N, C-alpha and C positions, 0 to 999 in steps of 0.2 A: 768478649774479645779474647783471642788466643794469646798465649804467652810469647809466641814467635817461633821462628823456624831457624834451625842451624843449617847453613849451606857450606859446602866445600867448593871454593872458587878456584878455577884454573883458566889459563889463557891459550888461545890459538890465533895466530895471525893478528895479534893486537886486540882481539875481541875477548870478552869475558863470558865464561859459561859456569854453571854450577850444577852440582849433584846434591841431593839431600845427604847430610853428613852421616846419617845412620846407614847409608848404603856403601860408604867408603870404608874399606878395611885398612889400606895403607897406601903409601906412595913410595915407589922405588925408582932408582936411577934407570934410565933407558938401557935396555939390553938388546941383543940381536933378536930379531923377529924371524922365526922360521916359517916359510910359506906353508900353507895348508891346502893341498890339492882338493878341489871340489867344494871348497868353502864358498859361501856367498861373497859377492863382490865387496860388501861392507866390512868383511873381515880381512885384515892384512896378513894374518898368520897367527902363530901361537908362540907363547913364551913359557919358560919353566920358572915358576916363582916358588922357591923353597920346596921343590919336588912336586908341585901341582901344575898341570898343564892348563894355561889360561889363554883363551882367544883374545886377540887384540882388535878392538872395534875402531874403525876409521871414521871418527866424527867428522873429519874434513869432507868426506864424500857426501854425508847427509846434508851438510850446510853449504855445499858448493864453494868450499874454500879451495885455494890452490893446493894441489897434491904436494906431498913432501916425499922425495925419493927415498930417504932413509932418516932414521932418527939420529939426532945430534947427541953428543955426550951430555949436553946441558938439558936435554929433554927428560921428562919424567913419565912414568907409567902410573896412572891412578888405578889401583886395584879396587873394584867395586863389585857388589853382589846384585844379581837379579834373582828372581825366584827359581830360575832354571840352573844358573851357574855363575861362577865368578867371571868377570870380564876385565880386561885392561883397556884403559882409554889413554892414548898418547896425548901429552900436554906439552906445549912450548914452555909454559911457566905455571907455577903453582903459587896462588896468593894466600891460601889458608882458609880458615873458618870465618864465616860472616854470620853474626847473630842478626837476623832480619825480622823486624816486627811484621806480623801477618798483614797489617794494613799496607805495607810497602810492596807486597806481592800482588801482581795483576795477573789474573787467569788469562792464558793466551786466547781462549775463546772470545774474550772481550776485545782483544786487539786484532788477532788474526785467526778467523775461524778455520778449522781443520788443519791446525799447525802440526798435528801428529806427534812429533818427537819432543816438542817443547811443552812443558807443564805450566810454566809461568814466566813472568818477567819481573825483575826487581829494578825499580827506578831509584837510582842513587844520584847524589849531586853531581858526580863526575861521569855519569853515563848509565848504561843499562847492563844487566846481567841476565842471560837466558838460562832458565832452569831446565835441565834435561830430565826426561822421564825414561830411564833405562828399561823399564818394563815394556814400553811400546817401541823402543828403539829398533829392535829387530822384528820384522813381520813374522807371522806364523810360518810362512814358507822358508824364510831365511833361518829361523830358529831350527826348523826340521833339517834343512840342508847342513847347517852347522853341526848338529848332533850326528848326522850321518858321516860328515867329513872327519870329525874327531874319532868316531868309532872305527873308521877305515884306516886311520893313521897308525 
């Protein structure tokens, strides 16, 4: 039996989501997002985080949540890493780190086959947390389109 998994938990529209803690670099207050022409629809734009240009991924679109016209001052950007690049995920709330025993994580294939962007589900007394897999969040076509859009900017 494994020792457990550390998850970084954040909220959108009252739902809880998580990323593996080792993929999260930092959390910063929401800043203005600059639109990025020719970027895939899932990318709302780019931000400058300490001199680094970081694309902002719209998690709401992937999970059919209501769109948010603009970030609020209370929103946060979760800066995380994929094998290709850093990305920012806009969050309504940030809960922090959850130490989760491996036995409490259910693989999504056991619950919802072909769930794609969700790696697993954590069942807690007060509800569920969906664990994002950022490595599969962008399709290959979206990843290539994003690289071209950033290069053209």
